[in-house]
C-alpha positions in Angstrom: 80.7 90.1 120.5 81.4 90.3 116.9 84.6 91.3 116.1 84.4 93.0 111.8 87.7 93.6 110.4 88.2 97.1 109.5 92.1 97.5 108.6 95.3 96.0 108.4 97.9 97.5 111.2 99.8 99.2 107.8 97.0 101.1 106.6 97.7 103.2 110.4 101.4 103.6 111.3 101.4 105.0 115.1 100.5 108.8 115.4 98.1 108.4 113.0 94.3 107.8 112.4 92.1 106.7 109.6 88.3 106.3 108.6 87.0 103.3 107.9 82.8 102.3 107.0 81.9 99.1 109.2 78.2 97.9 108.9 77.5 101.6 107.6 79.2 103.4 110.9 81.9 105.9 109.9 84.6 104.8 112.1 88.1 106.3 113.0 91.0 103.7 113.8 93.8 106.1 115.6 97.2 104.1 116.7 98.7 105.7 119.6 102.2 104.2 120.5 100.9 100.4 119.1 97.7 100.6 120.3 95.1 101.0 118.6 91.6 102.9 119.4 88.3 103.4 117.3 85.7 105.5 117.7 82.8 107.5 115.9 84.8 109.7 112.9 82.2 112.0 113.4 82.6 115.2 115.2 80.1 115.2 118.6 79.9 119.7 117.6 79.7 119.8 114.0 80.1 116.2 112.3 83.5 117.2 111.0 85.4 114.1 110.2 87.5 113.3 113.6 90.0 111.4 111.4 91.0 114.5 109.4 92.0 116.4 112.5 95.0 116.5 115.0 96.2 113.0 117.6 97.8 113.9 120.4 98.4 111.2 122.3 95.0 110.0 122.9 93.2 113.2 122.5 91.6 113.8 118.9 90.9 117.3 118.0 88.9 117.7 115.2 90.1 120.5 112.5 86.7 122.7 112.6 86.6 124.1 115.9 89.4 122.5 117.8 87.3 120.1 120.4 89.1 118.0 122.1 88.2 114.4 122.6 89.4 111.2 124.4 89.9 107.6 122.4 90.0 105.7 125.8 86.5 106.9 126.7 85.0 109.1 124.2 84.3 111.8 125.8 84.3 115.7 125.1 87.4 116.7 126.7 87.4 120.5 126.1 85.9 122.5 123.1 84.2 123.9 121.0 87.0 126.9 120.7 85.9 130.1 118.3 87.3 131.0 115.3 88.9 134.7 115.3 88.3 136.2 112.2 90.8 139.3 112.8 93.5 138.1 111.9 92.0 137.8 108.5 90.3 141.4 108.6 93.1 143.6 108.8 93.2 145.6 105.7 89.7 146.1 105.0 87.8 148.9 105.3 86.5 149.6 108.2 82.5 149.4 107.9 83.0 146.0 106.3 85.7 144.6 109.8 82.9 146.2 111.8 80.2 143.6 109.7 82.9 140.8 109.6 82.5 141.2 113.7 79.0 141.4 114.2 78.8 138.2 111.7 81.3 136.5 114.0 79.5 137.6 117.5 76.7 136.2 116.0 78.0 132.5 114.9 79.5 132.6 118.2 76.3 132.8 119.8 74.6 130.2 117.5 77.0 127.6 117.7 77.4 128.4 121.8 73.9 126.7 121.5 74.9 123.3 120.0 75.4 120.8 122.5 79.0 118.3 121.7 78.1 114.8 122.1 80.3 112.6 123.7 82.2 110.1 121.3 80.9 106.2 120.7 83.8 104.1 121.2 84.5 100.7 120.5 86.2 97.5 121.5 89.7 96.5 119.0 91.2 93.4 118.8 94.7 93.0 116.8 94.8 89.3 115.5 97.9 89.3 112.7 97.9 91.9 110.8 94.1 92.6 111.2 92.6 95.3 113.1 88.8 94.0 114.7 86.3 96.5 115.7 83.2 94.8 117.5 80.9 97.5 115.8 
């Protein structure tokens, strides 16, 4: 196993995530109550950057379609969740609302055919102030 320095512990405060690139791979480092995890920084659904999402303990939530992944295993927990257009259509003319609703329905059909893949995870160790990843 070859561990590579990816970041400093001070760069990833508790409850936060950081994007790094290690040996040509985009990796997200998360600090969960002082324990560091590393996983692919691309959502297994539509390739959005997960480090821009939400961290809830060991679950990372993609900001694009709200897919949820377990950082301890990389496995998909749930998602994606379709986004609703109803809240932004309120004052539009009825014919525009109908067209937007049809487009939303078609988008949901197309996205439902997209498989969501589990994330690749990486072993992490901390030496002093350095976060090392086995990439």
